[in-house]
N, C-alpha and C positions, 0 to 999 in steps of 0.2 A: 775876283770872285765870280763864279758862274751861277746863274739863277735859273730856276725852273718853276713856273707857275702851274698849278693844277687845281682841280676842284670845281671847275665850271660845269655848266649844264643848262638844261631847260627847266624852268620853274614858272609857275603861275604867279600872276601879280599878287602881292601880299605874302609870298613865300619867302623862304630863307635859303641861303647857301653859305658855305664857308670855303674860302679860297686859301690855298697854302702856297708858299714860296720857299722852296728848298734851296739852300746855298751850298756850294762846294768851293773848296779853296780857302785861303786864309783871309782873315780880317772881318768876317761877318759881324762879330760882336763889337766892332769899332765903327761900323757904318750906320748912318741914318738910312733907313729903308723906306721905300715908298711904293704905293700902288697908283697906277695910272690906267686909263682906259681910252679906247678909241672905237667910236661907233662908225658905221659905214658912212662915208662921205664927210666925215667930220675930223677935225684935228684931235690929236691925242690930248687928253686933259688930266690934270691932277685929281686924285681921289682922296688919298690919305697918306700920312707918313708918320714914322715913329723914330724917336731918337735912339742912339746906340744902346742906351741902357733901359729904354722903355719908359723913362720918366716923363717924356714930352710926346704928345700926339697932336697931329694937325689934320684937319678935315676940310674938304671942299664944302661950301654951304649946302650944296645939293644933296649931300649924304649925311650931314650932321644929324645925330639922333637916331639914325638907322643903321649905320655901319660902325663897326668897332675894329680897330687895328691893334694887333698885339704881336709879340715875338717871344721866342724861346731860344735864347742864345746857346743854351746847352745842346739844343737840337739843330742849331743853324737853320732855323725855320721862322718865317713870319706868316701871320694869318690875317685874313680879312673876313670878319663875320658880317654878313649882309642880311638884314631883316627888312620886312615891309618893302620888298622889292617892287619896283615900278617898271613898266615897259621901257621907259626912258633910261633905265639902267642897262639896257641891252648894249653890249659892246664886247670887244676883246680886252681882257684885263691883263696888264703887264706889271711885273715887279721890277724894281730898279734900286740901285744903291748909290749913296753919296758918301764920299770920304769925309765930308764935313759931318760931324757927329749929330747935329740937329738939336743939341741942347739949347734952350732959350729961344732959338729962332729956326724956322724952317729954312733949310738951305735953298739957294736959288735953284729953280727947277732945271736950269741948264747944267747944274752940277750933278745931276743924277745920270748914271750910266750903267753899264753892265746889264743891259736889257736882256731879260730872259724871254723865252718863247711864251707867248701869251696863252690864255685860256678863255674860251668863249663862254659868255654868260648871255642867255636869252630868256627874257621875261615875257611871257604871253599875257595878253589882256583877257 
Protein backbone atom coordinates (compact mmCIF):
# COMPACT_ATOMS: atom_id res chain seq x y z
CA UNK A 1 0.00 0.00 0.00
CA UNK A 2 1.21 3.51 -0.82
CA UNK A 3 0.31 6.34 1.52
CA UNK A 4 0.10 10.10 1.14
CA UNK A 5 -0.53 12.45 4.04
CA UNK A 6 -2.05 15.88 3.56
CA UNK A 7 -3.85 18.64 5.44
CA UNK A 8 -1.02 20.18 7.39
CA UNK A 9 -0.51 23.89 7.75
CA UNK A 10 0.12 26.81 10.05
CA UNK A 11 -2.34 27.32 12.90
CA UNK A 12 -2.39 29.31 16.11
CA UNK A 13 -2.28 27.61 19.47
CA UNK A 14 -5.73 26.42 20.41
CA UNK A 15 -6.71 25.92 16.80
CA UNK A 16 -7.67 22.82 14.86
CA UNK A 17 -6.53 20.91 11.80
CA UNK A 18 -7.62 17.71 10.12
CA UNK A 19 -5.02 15.53 8.48
CA UNK A 20 -5.83 12.96 5.83
CA UNK A 21 -3.92 9.89 4.71
CA UNK A 22 -4.92 8.55 1.32
CA UNK A 23 -3.97 4.99 0.44
CA UNK A 24 -3.55 3.42 -2.94
CA UNK A 25 -3.01 -0.23 -3.68
CA UNK A 26 -4.55 -3.22 -2.05
CA UNK A 27 -5.12 -4.10 1.52
CA UNK A 28 -5.97 -0.81 3.20
CA UNK A 29 -9.07 -2.17 4.86
CA UNK A 30 -7.08 -4.99 6.49
CA UNK A 31 -4.29 -2.84 7.90
CA UNK A 32 -3.93 -1.17 11.23
CA UNK A 33 -3.16 2.46 10.37
CA UNK A 34 -1.14 4.90 12.40
CA UNK A 35 -0.04 8.49 12.66
CA UNK A 36 3.46 9.39 13.75
CA UNK A 37 5.28 12.70 13.99
CA UNK A 38 8.81 13.99 14.02
CA UNK A 39 9.84 17.37 15.33
CA UNK A 40 13.17 18.97 14.39
CA UNK A 41 16.02 17.37 16.29
CA UNK A 42 13.79 14.71 17.79
CA UNK A 43 13.05 11.09 17.05
CA UNK A 44 9.86 10.06 15.35
CA UNK A 45 7.13 9.34 17.86
CA UNK A 46 3.82 7.53 17.87
CA UNK A 47 0.70 9.70 17.86
CA UNK A 48 -2.34 7.49 17.24
CA UNK A 49 -3.46 4.29 15.56
CA UNK A 50 -6.70 2.66 14.52
CA UNK A 51 -7.47 -1.01 13.92
CA UNK A 52 -8.44 -2.37 10.54
CA UNK A 53 -12.17 -2.04 11.15
CA UNK A 54 -12.00 1.11 13.24
CA UNK A 55 -13.19 -0.55 16.41
CA UNK A 56 -9.99 0.00 18.36
CA UNK A 57 -8.08 3.24 18.70
CA UNK A 58 -4.83 4.01 20.46
CA UNK A 59 -3.35 7.36 21.44
CA UNK A 60 -0.16 8.73 22.87
CA UNK A 61 -0.75 10.28 26.27
CA UNK A 62 0.32 13.67 24.93
CA UNK A 63 -2.62 13.83 22.50
CA UNK A 64 -5.39 12.00 24.35
CA UNK A 65 -8.53 14.05 24.55
CA UNK A 66 -7.34 16.44 21.83
CA UNK A 67 -6.80 14.25 18.77
CA UNK A 68 -9.25 11.82 17.19
CA UNK A 69 -8.25 9.18 14.66
CA UNK A 70 -10.76 7.72 12.23
CA UNK A 71 -10.89 5.90 8.91
CA UNK A 72 -13.16 5.38 5.97
CA UNK A 73 -12.35 2.06 4.35
CA UNK A 74 -14.69 2.75 1.46
CA UNK A 75 -12.53 5.76 0.59
CA UNK A 76 -9.18 4.17 1.50
CA UNK A 77 -8.54 7.14 3.75
CA UNK A 78 -7.57 7.72 7.36
CA UNK A 79 -7.97 10.97 9.26
CA UNK A 80 -6.55 12.72 12.28
CA UNK A 81 -8.70 15.48 13.75
CA UNK A 82 -6.51 17.67 15.91
CA UNK A 83 -8.00 20.19 18.34
CA UNK A 84 -6.58 22.44 21.04
CA UNK A 85 -3.27 22.41 19.25
CA UNK A 86 -0.16 23.37 21.16
CA UNK A 87 3.22 24.63 19.92
CA UNK A 88 4.72 21.30 21.00
CA UNK A 89 2.51 19.58 18.40
CA UNK A 90 4.65 21.20 15.71
CA UNK A 91 6.18 18.43 13.60
CA UNK A 92 6.05 16.61 10.32
CA UNK A 93 3.21 14.13 10.54
CA UNK A 94 3.44 10.77 8.78
CA UNK A 95 0.99 7.96 8.24
CA UNK A 96 1.97 4.33 8.18
CA UNK A 97 0.40 0.90 7.95
CA UNK A 98 0.79 -2.36 9.81
CA UNK A 99 -0.30 -5.70 8.43
CA UNK A 100 -1.18 -6.64 11.98
CA UNK A 101 -4.81 -5.66 12.23
CA UNK A 102 -4.62 -3.86 15.54
CA UNK A 103 -7.65 -5.42 17.17
CA UNK A 104 -7.26 -5.75 20.96
CA UNK A 105 -3.64 -4.58 20.96
CA UNK A 106 -1.57 -1.90 19.31
CA UNK A 107 0.90 -3.56 16.95
CA UNK A 108 4.57 -3.12 17.82
CA UNK A 109 5.67 0.19 16.40
CA UNK A 110 8.44 -1.60 14.51
CA UNK A 111 5.72 -3.36 12.50
CA UNK A 112 4.50 -0.14 10.92
CA UNK A 113 5.78 0.60 7.43
CA UNK A 114 4.84 1.91 4.02
CA UNK A 115 5.65 5.37 5.26
CA UNK A 116 4.08 8.08 3.20
CA UNK A 117 5.42 11.54 2.54
CA UNK A 118 4.71 13.62 5.60
CA UNK A 119 2.76 16.81 6.04
CA UNK A 120 4.05 19.75 8.09
CA UNK A 121 2.02 21.00 11.03
CA UNK A 122 3.18 24.24 12.62
CA UNK A 123 1.48 25.64 15.71
CA UNK A 124 2.35 29.20 16.61
CA UNK A 125 2.12 30.50 20.16
